KOLMITI-354522 format. One record per residue (C-alpha): residue number from 1; residue in three letters; x, y, z. Coordinates in Angstrom, 3 decimals. Layout:
N
+-----+------+----------+----------+----------+
| pos | code |       c1 |       c2 |       c3 |
+-----+------+----------+----------+----------+
| NUM |  Ala |        X |        Y |        Z |
...
+-----+------+----------+----------+----------+
# end
This chain:
66
+-----+------+----------+----------+----------+
| pos | code |       c1 |       c2 |       c3 |
+-----+------+----------+----------+----------+
|   1 |  Met |   -2.346 |  -17.163 |    8.328 |
|   2 |  Thr |    1.001 |  -18.868 |    6.917 |
|   3 |  Gln |    4.090 |  -17.775 |    8.156 |
|   4 |  Ala |    5.317 |  -15.549 |    5.628 |
|   5 |  Gln |    1.440 |  -13.529 |    6.099 |
|   6 |  Ala |    2.810 |  -13.569 |    9.504 |
|   7 |  Gly |    6.016 |  -11.311 |    8.366 |
|   8 |  Lys |    3.501 |   -8.757 |    6.840 |
|   9 |  Val |    0.493 |   -8.120 |    9.377 |
|  10 |  Arg |    0.103 |   -4.695 |   10.899 |
|  11 |  His |   -2.257 |   -4.172 |   13.898 |
|  12 |  Ile |   -4.433 |   -1.524 |   13.209 |
|  13 |  Ala |   -6.923 |    0.740 |   15.331 |
|  14 |  Val |   -9.972 |    1.670 |   13.653 |
|  15 |  Asp |  -11.691 |    4.809 |   15.211 |
|  16 |  Gly |   -9.257 |    4.938 |   17.335 |
|  17 |  Ala |  -11.025 |    1.996 |   19.841 |
|  18 |  Asp |  -11.369 |   -1.429 |   17.907 |
|  19 |  Gln |   -8.980 |   -3.175 |   17.210 |
|  20 |  Gly |   -7.894 |   -5.279 |   13.867 |
|  21 |  Trp |   -5.327 |   -6.038 |   11.821 |
|  22 |  Ala |   -4.351 |   -5.994 |    7.819 |
|  23 |  Trp |   -1.409 |   -7.431 |    5.516 |
|  24 |  Arg |   -0.795 |   -6.191 |    1.734 |
|  25 |  Ala |    1.072 |   -8.494 |   -0.052 |
|  26 |  Gly |    2.677 |   -7.102 |   -3.856 |
|  27 |  His |    3.105 |   -4.370 |   -5.990 |
|  28 |  Gly |    0.600 |   -4.359 |   -9.294 |
|  29 |  Pro |   -1.566 |   -1.693 |  -10.483 |
|  30 |  Ile |   -4.338 |   -4.053 |  -10.108 |
|  31 |  Thr |   -5.632 |   -3.940 |   -6.483 |
|  32 |  Leu |   -7.411 |   -7.254 |   -4.498 |
|  33 |  Leu |   -9.411 |   -6.738 |   -1.420 |
|  34 |  Leu |  -10.134 |   -9.959 |    0.056 |
|  35 |  Leu |  -12.729 |  -10.018 |    2.687 |
|  36 |  His |  -14.466 |  -13.325 |    4.758 |
|  37 |  Gly |  -17.632 |  -13.822 |    4.814 |
|  38 |  Gly |  -18.175 |  -15.120 |    8.086 |
|  39 |  Ser |  -17.298 |  -18.055 |   10.396 |
|  40 |  Asp |  -18.016 |  -20.752 |    6.730 |
|  41 |  Cys |  -15.271 |  -18.453 |    4.680 |
|  42 |  Thr |  -12.494 |  -17.346 |    6.923 |
|  43 |  His |   -9.977 |  -15.410 |    6.314 |
|  44 |  Gly |   -7.914 |  -19.271 |    6.017 |
|  45 |  Asn |   -9.699 |  -19.861 |    2.271 |
|  46 |  Phe |   -7.557 |  -16.433 |    1.008 |
|  47 |  Glu |   -3.943 |  -18.112 |    2.279 |
|  48 |  Gly |   -2.120 |  -18.803 |   -0.987 |
|  49 |  Phe |   -3.575 |  -15.954 |   -3.117 |
|  50 |  Glu |   -0.146 |  -14.063 |   -2.944 |
|  51 |  Asp |    1.286 |  -17.599 |   -4.292 |
|  52 |  Gly |   -1.092 |  -18.174 |   -7.634 |
|  53 |  Leu |   -0.616 |  -14.519 |   -8.567 |
|  54 |  Pro |    1.911 |  -12.528 |  -10.069 |
|  55 |  Leu |    2.672 |   -9.555 |   -7.568 |
|  56 |  Asp |    3.957 |   -7.338 |  -10.014 |
|  57 |  Lys |    0.338 |   -7.434 |  -11.544 |
|  58 |  Tyr |   -1.912 |   -7.637 |   -7.831 |
|  59 |  Thr |   -1.914 |   -5.822 |   -5.030 |
|  60 |  Leu |   -4.080 |   -7.605 |   -2.063 |
|  61 |  Tyr |   -4.393 |   -6.449 |    1.599 |
|  62 |  Asp |   -6.831 |   -8.758 |    3.662 |
|  63 |  Tyr |   -8.464 |   -7.225 |    6.792 |
|  64 |  Gly |   -9.675 |   -8.236 |    9.696 |
|  65 |  Arg |  -11.307 |   -7.224 |   13.219 |
|  66 |  Leu |  -10.419 |   -9.140 |   16.519 |
+-----+------+----------+----------+----------+
# end
């Protein structure tokens, strides 16, 4: 997670028990939900997406469980 992402991270409770985190970048009409596929594809693979996409056209969400 980059320092820019760390400032946008919000800790959340799922069903009042499970802990997770989420971040959002952008404000565009096209929404992308970034979900990793396990140990070989971590959230680190998504670092830099907000730097490579026009954030006035895209809203990016990333979610993870702690």
